[in-house]
C-alpha angles and dihedrals in degrees: 000000000000129000130205113245130186121209126194117218127202135170135165102166133072123351096345096187092050089049090052091051091047092050091051091049091048093049090053087061095054108112115254092011133112126185107226102177145351133197130236114266122266126206114223135182111246115252125206098353115155093202100057093242125183128258120303127237108218132186144154131239127200120204142167116225141172091202121108113246097257092050092049090049090052089056092047091051091050090051090051092051093046089052093051111274113137116234087228094053117141122218093239093060132085115261140189091224142005122183114188125184102229102174132005104195107289091322127136107206129185109173133142104295095355129089119172130216088043104257097231103031094104091060099048125086092192088061101038099044096060092036091053089054092062103022112022092154097048108121125228099228096212099043094034091220130122121248090248091054092048090050092049090054096056118110116256090243090061092052098040094082095047111095122180118221115228098231136058116243110262 
């Protein structure tokens, strides 16, 4: 039986659009997994980076999978490494790619190295804006609110730096 999963994408190094396309292509090759939708890309000011990195491109990817969460996360981490993210990367550093599991069906998961729903997704415009584009009615299983409601509750300051691009990534 398959489950709907939402993945957040971020990149602020290299050819960010090409990295997004490569990550989509790589995810389509994950066994038991089918990409069903993806958002447009959003440009976002970097927050809290110690290296003064450039703007991020952020997006969201919807997929159906038969994989358990830990196995899917293993594939996502291998995609990140193949596309240039160091396994020792710190969250306050620039990166060519970041793939975060935002929601795994209606699951609440607390495993070694994996927390779903993503613990900060409900506070981040750069996560909620692209996710609301493809899954406005998806429900955060801890907060019991839809993505569109969570987005509507964000402070204007959080959304001011999130700018939607007009075109879909090729």
